[in-house]
A tleap script that builds the chain and sets N, CA, C and O, in Angstrom:
source leaprc.protein.ff14SB
mol = sequence {
  NMET LYS LYS ALA ILE LEU ASP ARG ILE VAL
  ASP LYS LYS ILE GLY VAL LEU LEU VAL GLY
  PRO THR GLU GLU GLU TYR HIE LEU SER LEU
  GLN GLU LEU PRO THR ASN VAL LYS GLU GLY
  MET VAL PHE ARG VAL GLU ILE ILE GLU ASN
  LYS VAL VAL VAL LYS GLU ARG VAL GLU ASN
  GLU GLU LYS GLU ILE LYS SER ARG ILE ASN
  ASN LYS MET ASP LYS LEU ARG ASN ASN PRO
  LYS SER ASN TYR LYS LYS CLEU
}
set mol.1.N position { 0.841 -1.182 0.000 }
set mol.1.CA position { 0.000 0.000 0.000 }
set mol.1.C position { 0.885 1.243 0.000 }
set mol.1.O position { 2.016 1.226 0.485 }
set mol.2.N position { 0.340 2.311 -0.554 }
set mol.2.CA position { 1.050 3.581 -0.621 }
set mol.2.C position { 0.280 4.643 0.156 }
set mol.2.O position { -0.907 4.497 0.447 }
set mol.3.N position { 1.000 5.721 0.483 }
set mol.3.CA position { 0.373 6.853 1.161 }
set mol.3.C position { -0.073 7.859 0.106 }
set mol.3.O position { 0.630 8.097 -0.876 }
set mol.4.N position { -1.240 8.442 0.317 }
set mol.4.CA position { -1.765 9.468 -0.591 }
set mol.4.C position { -2.315 10.623 0.227 }
set mol.4.O position { -2.885 10.433 1.301 }
set mol.5.N position { -2.131 11.824 -0.305 }
set mol.5.CA position { -2.656 13.032 0.342 }
set mol.5.C position { -3.689 13.656 -0.585 }
set mol.5.O position { -3.452 13.807 -1.784 }
set mol.6.N position { -4.834 14.017 -0.023 }
set mol.6.CA position { -5.842 14.725 -0.814 }
set mol.6.C position { -5.373 16.164 -0.970 }
set mol.6.O position { -5.460 16.968 -0.042 }
set mol.7.N position { -4.878 16.466 -2.149 }
set mol.7.CA position { -4.280 17.776 -2.413 }
set mol.7.C position { -5.335 18.860 -2.563 }
set mol.7.O position { -5.202 19.955 -2.016 }
set mol.8.N position { -6.375 18.542 -3.305 }
set mol.8.CA position { -7.419 19.546 -3.529 }
set mol.8.C position { -8.692 18.872 -4.039 }
set mol.8.O position { -8.685 17.727 -4.491 }
set mol.9.N position { -9.780 19.631 -3.947 }
set mol.9.CA position { -11.072 19.203 -4.491 }
set mol.9.C position { -11.441 20.210 -5.564 }
set mol.9.O position { -11.485 21.414 -5.312 }
set mol.10.N position { -11.704 19.712 -6.755 }
set mol.10.CA position { -11.977 20.563 -7.907 }
set mol.10.C position { -13.479 20.568 -8.201 }
set mol.10.O position { -14.091 19.514 -8.377 }
set mol.11.N position { -14.055 21.751 -8.250 }
set mol.11.CA position { -15.473 21.939 -8.593 }
set mol.11.C position { -16.424 21.097 -7.737 }
set mol.11.O position { -17.510 20.733 -8.190 }
set mol.12.N position { -16.023 20.793 -6.519 }
set mol.12.CA position { -16.844 19.999 -5.596 }
set mol.12.C position { -17.230 18.645 -6.180 }
set mol.12.O position { -18.238 18.059 -5.783 }
set mol.13.N position { -16.422 18.142 -7.133 }
set mol.13.CA position { -16.738 16.875 -7.793 }
set mol.13.C position { -15.559 15.917 -7.845 }
set mol.13.O position { -15.741 14.702 -7.767 }
set mol.14.N position { -14.353 16.456 -7.977 }
set mol.14.CA position { -13.172 15.631 -8.218 }
set mol.14.C position { -12.150 15.846 -7.103 }
set mol.14.O position { -11.806 16.980 -6.771 }
set mol.15.N position { -11.671 14.737 -6.527 }
set mol.15.CA position { -10.591 14.797 -5.545 }
set mol.15.C position { -9.277 14.493 -6.236 }
set mol.15.O position { -9.173 13.524 -6.988 }
set mol.16.N position { -8.276 15.318 -5.982 }
set mol.16.CA position { -6.949 15.116 -6.563 }
set mol.16.C position { -6.037 14.571 -5.469 }
set mol.16.O position { -5.743 15.252 -4.486 }
set mol.17.N position { -5.592 13.321 -5.663 }
set mol.17.CA position { -4.715 12.660 -4.707 }
set mol.17.C position { -3.288 12.667 -5.223 }
set mol.17.O position { -3.043 12.414 -6.403 }
set mol.18.N position { -2.343 12.958 -4.329 }
set mol.18.CA position { -0.922 12.851 -4.635 }
set mol.18.C position { -0.442 11.573 -3.958 }
set mol.18.O position { -0.478 11.456 -2.733 }
set mol.19.N position { 0.011 10.613 -4.773 }
set mol.19.CA position { 0.302 9.271 -4.279 }
set mol.19.C position { 1.801 8.996 -4.267 }
set mol.19.O position { 2.511 9.252 -5.239 }
set mol.20.N position { 2.256 8.468 -3.135 }
set mol.20.CA position { 3.634 8.014 -3.012 }
set mol.20.C position { 4.640 9.141 -2.916 }
set mol.20.O position { 4.279 10.318 -2.940 }
set mol.21.N position { 5.924 8.766 -2.806 }
set mol.21.CA position { 6.980 9.769 -2.635 }
set mol.21.C position { 7.167 10.659 -3.868 }
set mol.21.O position { 7.678 11.773 -3.753 }
set mol.22.N position { 6.758 10.180 -5.035 }
set mol.22.CA position { 6.866 11.002 -6.249 }
set mol.22.C position { 5.648 11.893 -6.439 }
set mol.22.O position { 5.605 12.709 -7.361 }
set mol.23.N position { 4.653 11.736 -5.560 }
set mol.23.CA position { 3.408 12.515 -5.595 }
set mol.23.C position { 2.727 12.458 -6.961 }
set mol.23.O position { 2.325 13.477 -7.522 }
set mol.24.N position { 2.612 11.232 -7.476 }
set mol.24.CA position { 1.910 11.044 -8.742 }
set mol.24.C position { 0.442 11.430 -8.554 }
set mol.24.O position { -0.184 11.047 -7.566 }
set mol.25.N position { -0.091 12.175 -9.489 }
set mol.25.CA position { -1.433 12.747 -9.359 }
set mol.25.C position { -2.492 11.806 -9.931 }
set mol.25.O position { -2.379 11.334 -11.062 }
set mol.26.N position { -3.516 11.547 -9.131 }
set mol.26.CA position { -4.666 10.753 -9.555 }
set mol.26.C position { -5.931 11.547 -9.268 }
set mol.26.O position { -6.009 12.266 -8.273 }
set mol.27.N position { -6.910 11.415 -10.135 }
set mol.27.CA position { -8.190 12.111 -9.984 }
set mol.27.C position { -9.270 11.075 -9.699 }
set mol.27.O position { -9.391 10.075 -10.407 }
set mol.28.N position { -10.055 11.326 -8.650 }
set mol.28.CA position { -11.167 10.452 -8.278 }
set mol.28.C position { -12.417 11.284 -8.090 }
set mol.28.O position { -12.351 12.426 -7.635 }
set mol.29.N position { -13.550 10.713 -8.440 }
set mol.29.CA position { -14.792 11.417 -8.138 }
set mol.29.C position { -14.989 11.373 -6.625 }
set mol.29.O position { -14.506 10.455 -5.963 }
set mol.30.N position { -15.685 12.345 -6.087 }
set mol.30.CA position { -15.906 12.380 -4.638 }
set mol.30.C position { -16.672 11.150 -4.153 }
set mol.30.O position { -16.559 10.771 -2.987 }
set mol.31.N position { -17.454 10.524 -5.042 }
set mol.31.CA position { -18.175 9.307 -4.669 }
set mol.31.C position { -17.218 8.148 -4.383 }
set mol.31.O position { -17.568 7.221 -3.652 }
set mol.32.N position { -16.011 8.198 -4.955 }
set mol.32.CA position { -15.024 7.139 -4.744 }
set mol.32.C position { -14.204 7.358 -3.469 }
set mol.32.O position { -13.421 6.493 -3.076 }
set mol.33.N position { -14.383 8.498 -2.835 }
set mol.33.CA position { -13.653 8.834 -1.609 }
set mol.33.C position { -14.585 8.699 -0.409 }
set mol.33.O position { -15.805 8.740 -0.565 }
set mol.34.N position { -14.021 8.539 0.784 }
set mol.34.CA position { -14.877 8.508 1.980 }
set mol.34.C position { -15.690 9.800 2.107 }
set mol.34.O position { -15.293 10.840 1.579 }
set mol.35.N position { -16.803 9.734 2.793 }
set mol.35.CA position { -17.644 10.920 2.958 }
set mol.35.C position { -16.926 11.970 3.795 }
set mol.35.O position { -16.074 11.651 4.625 }
set mol.36.N position { -17.283 13.217 3.561 }
set mol.36.CA position { -16.760 14.373 4.310 }
set mol.36.C position { -15.248 14.519 4.235 }
set mol.36.O position { -14.617 14.895 5.222 }
set mol.37.N position { -14.656 14.228 3.076 }
set mol.37.CA position { -13.211 14.401 2.932 }
set mol.37.C position { -12.867 15.878 2.862 }
set mol.37.O position { -13.671 16.705 2.431 }
set mol.38.N position { -11.647 16.192 3.298 }
set mol.38.CA position { -11.146 17.569 3.267 }
set mol.38.C position { -9.726 17.548 2.723 }
set mol.38.O position { -9.009 16.553 2.838 }
set mol.39.N position { -9.344 18.658 2.136 }
set mol.39.CA position { -7.981 18.781 1.632 }
set mol.39.C position { -6.998 18.572 2.771 }
set mol.39.O position { -7.212 19.051 3.885 }
set mol.40.N position { -5.922 17.855 2.486 }
set mol.40.CA position { -4.904 17.588 3.486 }
set mol.40.C position { -5.059 16.245 4.185 }
set mol.40.O position { -4.158 15.822 4.909 }
set mol.41.N position { -6.190 15.563 3.981 }
set mol.41.CA position { -6.363 14.249 4.590 }
set mol.41.C position { -5.388 13.258 3.961 }
set mol.41.O position { -5.058 13.351 2.779 }
set mol.42.N position { -4.932 12.299 4.788 }
set mol.42.CA position { -3.963 11.301 4.343 }
set mol.42.C position { -4.648 9.932 4.339 }
set mol.42.O position { -5.391 9.589 5.259 }
set mol.43.N position { -4.378 9.158 3.280 }
set mol.43.CA position { -4.984 7.841 3.120 }
set mol.43.C position { -3.928 6.810 2.749 }
set mol.43.O position { -2.877 7.141 2.200 }
set mol.44.N position { -4.228 5.561 3.057 }
set mol.44.CA position { -3.472 4.448 2.494 }
set mol.44.C position { -4.279 3.978 1.287 }
set mol.44.O position { -5.491 3.780 1.372 }
set mol.45.N position { -3.588 3.803 0.169 }
set mol.45.CA position { -4.272 3.436 -1.071 }
set mol.45.C position { -3.531 2.291 -1.751 }
set mol.45.O position { -2.367 2.014 -1.461 }
set mol.46.N position { -4.237 1.642 -2.657 }
set mol.46.CA position { -3.636 0.652 -3.544 }
set mol.46.C position { -3.872 1.117 -4.964 }
set mol.46.O position { -4.897 1.726 -5.270 }
set mol.47.N position { -2.913 0.825 -5.830 }
set mol.47.CA position { -3.077 1.106 -7.253 }
set mol.47.C position { -3.388 -0.231 -7.920 }
set mol.47.O position { -2.562 -1.144 -7.919 }
set mol.48.N position { -4.568 -0.332 -8.478 }
set mol.48.CA position { -5.003 -1.553 -9.149 }
set mol.48.C position { -5.390 -1.201 -10.577 }
set mol.48.O position { -6.317 -0.427 -10.814 }
set mol.49.N position { -4.661 -1.785 -11.524 }
set mol.49.CA position { -4.888 -1.506 -12.947 }
set mol.49.C position { -4.907 -0.009 -13.218 }
set mol.49.O position { -5.801 0.508 -13.890 }
set mol.50.N position { -3.899 0.680 -12.680 }
set mol.50.CA position { -3.707 2.127 -12.867 }
set mol.50.C position { -4.849 2.971 -12.292 }
set mol.50.O position { -5.083 4.098 -12.727 }
set mol.51.N position { -5.546 2.412 -11.321 }
set mol.51.CA position { -6.632 3.135 -10.662 }
set mol.51.C position { -6.410 3.086 -9.152 }
set mol.51.O position { -5.992 2.059 -8.617 }
set mol.52.N position { -6.686 4.186 -8.471 }
set mol.52.CA position { -6.483 4.281 -7.024 }
set mol.52.C position { -7.704 3.730 -6.291 }
set mol.52.O position { -8.845 4.056 -6.618 }
set mol.53.N position { -7.437 2.890 -5.294 }
set mol.53.CA position { -8.486 2.390 -4.412 }
set mol.53.C position { -8.107 2.810 -2.992 }
set mol.53.O position { -7.075 2.393 -2.466 }
set mol.54.N position { -8.948 3.633 -2.383 }
set mol.54.CA position { -8.688 4.134 -1.021 }
set mol.54.C position { -9.036 3.033 -0.033 }
set mol.54.O position { -10.139 2.486 -0.048 }
set mol.55.N position { -8.059 2.713 0.839 }
set mol.55.CA position { -8.260 1.652 1.828 }
set mol.55.C position { -8.607 2.187 3.207 }
set mol.55.O position { -9.534 1.694 3.849 }
set mol.56.N position { -7.863 3.205 3.673 }
set mol.56.CA position { -8.123 3.733 5.011 }
set mol.56.C position { -7.528 5.118 5.163 }
set mol.56.O position { -6.613 5.504 4.435 }
set mol.57.N position { -8.059 5.855 6.118 }
set mol.57.CA position { -7.531 7.177 6.465 }
set mol.57.C position { -6.441 7.024 7.522 }
set mol.57.O position { -6.537 6.161 8.395 }
set mol.58.N position { -5.409 7.857 7.443 }
set mol.58.CA position { -4.292 7.789 8.391 }
set mol.58.C position { -4.229 9.119 9.136 }
set mol.58.O position { -3.492 10.023 8.745 }
set mol.59.N position { -5.011 9.232 10.217 }
set mol.59.CA position { -5.144 10.500 10.940 }
set mol.59.C position { -3.859 10.918 11.653 }
set mol.59.O position { -3.568 12.112 11.726 }
set mol.60.N position { -3.082 9.967 12.183 }
set mol.60.CA position { -1.877 10.356 12.919 }
set mol.60.C position { -0.875 11.049 12.001 }
set mol.60.O position { -0.158 11.942 12.454 }
set mol.61.N position { -0.803 10.669 10.731 }
set mol.61.CA position { 0.101 11.348 9.798 }
set mol.61.C position { -0.398 12.757 9.493 }
set mol.61.O position { 0.408 13.665 9.289 }
set mol.62.N position { -1.706 12.948 9.460 }
set mol.62.CA position { -2.263 14.286 9.238 }
set mol.62.C position { -1.818 15.224 10.350 }
set mol.62.O position { -1.445 16.368 10.092 }
set mol.63.N position { -1.858 14.737 11.586 }
set mol.63.CA position { -1.453 15.563 12.734 }
set mol.63.C position { 0.025 15.919 12.645 }
set mol.63.O position { 0.410 17.051 12.940 }
set mol.64.N position { 0.855 14.962 12.241 }
set mol.64.CA position { 2.288 15.225 12.104 }
set mol.64.C position { 2.549 16.270 11.024 }
set mol.64.O position { 3.373 17.166 11.210 }
set mol.65.N position { 1.856 16.159 9.906 }
set mol.65.CA position { 2.035 17.106 8.800 }
set mol.65.C position { 1.605 18.507 9.237 }
set mol.65.O position { 2.315 19.482 8.992 }
set mol.66.N position { 0.435 18.606 9.887 }
set mol.66.CA position { -0.044 19.909 10.348 }
set mol.66.C position { 0.915 20.538 11.348 }
set mol.66.O position { 1.162 21.743 11.308 }
set mol.67.N position { 1.453 19.722 12.242 }
set mol.67.CA position { 2.400 20.223 13.236 }
set mol.67.C position { 3.666 20.740 12.549 }
set mol.67.O position { 4.169 21.808 12.899 }
set mol.68.N position { 4.173 19.997 11.588 }
set mol.68.CA position { 5.373 20.414 10.861 }
set mol.68.C position { 5.134 21.721 10.105 }
set mol.68.O position { 5.994 22.602 10.104 }
set mol.69.N position { 3.983 21.851 9.469 }
set mol.69.CA position { 3.646 23.078 8.738 }
set mol.69.C position { 3.509 24.254 9.702 }
set mol.69.O position { 4.017 25.341 9.428 }
set mol.70.N position { 2.825 24.043 10.828 }
set mol.70.CA position { 2.665 25.118 11.813 }
set mol.70.C position { 4.004 25.583 12.355 }
set mol.70.O position { 4.211 26.780 12.553 }
set mol.71.N position { 4.924 24.644 12.599 }
set mol.71.CA position { 6.253 25.020 13.085 }
set mol.71.C position { 6.991 25.867 12.056 }
set mol.71.O position { 7.639 26.850 12.415 }
set mol.72.N position { 6.899 25.498 10.790 }
set mol.72.CA position { 7.558 26.274 9.738 }
set mol.72.C position { 6.932 27.666 9.617 }
set mol.72.O position { 7.639 28.656 9.429 }
set mol.73.N position { 5.611 27.734 9.725 }
set mol.73.CA position { 4.932 29.026 9.639 }
set mol.73.C position { 5.325 29.918 10.813 }
set mol.73.O position { 5.536 31.118 10.633 }
set mol.74.N position { 5.425 29.352 12.003 }
set mol.74.CA position { 5.848 30.132 13.177 }
set mol.74.C position { 7.257 30.686 12.984 }
set mol.74.O position { 7.527 31.839 13.320 }
set mol.75.N position { 8.145 29.871 12.447 }
set mol.75.CA position { 9.513 30.336 12.191 }
set mol.75.C position { 9.511 31.499 11.204 }
set mol.75.O position { 10.240 32.474 11.383 }
set mol.76.N position { 8.688 31.391 10.161 }
set mol.76.CA position { 8.599 32.487 9.181 }
set mol.76.C position { 8.047 33.756 9.819 }
set mol.76.O position { 8.565 34.850 9.596 }
set mol.77.N position { 6.999 33.603 10.609 }
set mol.77.CA position { 6.370 34.770 11.243 }
set mol.77.C position { 7.307 35.459 12.231 }
set mol.77.O position { 7.285 36.682 12.368 }
set mol.78.N position { 8.130 34.667 12.918 }
set mol.78.CA position { 8.987 35.216 13.969 }
set mol.78.C position { 10.357 35.657 13.472 }
set mol.78.O position { 11.128 36.241 14.234 }
set mol.79.N position { 10.670 35.393 12.226 }
set mol.79.CA position { 11.965 35.792 11.679 }
set mol.79.C position { 11.878 37.238 11.198 }
set mol.79.O position { 11.133 37.520 10.260 }
set mol.80.N position { 12.622 38.166 11.816 }
set mol.80.CA position { 12.533 39.573 11.415 }
set mol.80.C position { 12.998 39.823 9.984 }
set mol.80.O position { 12.623 40.828 9.381 }
set mol.81.N position { 13.804 38.928 9.437 }
set mol.81.CA position { 14.295 39.102 8.076 }
set mol.81.C position { 13.381 38.475 7.020 }
set mol.81.O position { 13.627 38.603 5.821 }
set mol.82.N position { 12.350 37.813 7.467 }
set mol.82.CA position { 11.448 37.119 6.552 }
set mol.82.C position { 10.573 38.112 5.800 }
set mol.82.O position { 10.129 39.114 6.359 }
set mol.83.N position { 10.335 37.823 4.538 }
set mol.83.CA position { 9.419 38.631 3.735 }
set mol.83.C position { 7.976 38.148 3.871 }
set mol.83.O position { 7.063 38.719 3.275 }
set mol.84.N position { 7.782 37.088 4.662 }
set mol.84.CA position { 6.443 36.557 4.868 }
set mol.84.C position { 5.606 37.601 5.587 }
set mol.84.O position { 6.008 38.121 6.628 }
set mol.85.N position { 4.439 37.907 5.029 }
set mol.85.CA position { 3.556 38.904 5.627 }
set mol.85.C position { 3.041 38.407 6.968 }
set mol.85.O position { 2.447 37.331 7.048 }
set mol.86.N position { 3.259 39.164 7.994 }
set mol.86.CA position { 2.824 38.778 9.328 }
set mol.86.C position { 1.325 39.021 9.465 }
set mol.86.O position { 0.795 40.045 9.033 }
set mol.87.N position { 0.662 38.048 10.079 }
set mol.87.CA position { -0.802 38.154 10.264 }
set mol.87.C position { -1.142 38.860 11.538 }
set mol.87.O position { -2.319 39.035 11.851 }
savepdb mol mol.pdb
quit
């Protein structure tokens, strides 16, 4: 099984998954994804005949990713030399 991240939802109809370390892009209809999906969710998937099959959600990896992103954002906000617009 591979890890996939729901990168975005297009027109409220299509979910774009980035699969594996190369982040290969796959498009799935929202009906093929679990209900109430949101961008940034992480899943374990299988590729069968060049088609993605979602097996399970991996919530602990989502928390790790969010924490890593928040830490990077805090560093940008607190760096006086950063061009990042402070909120």
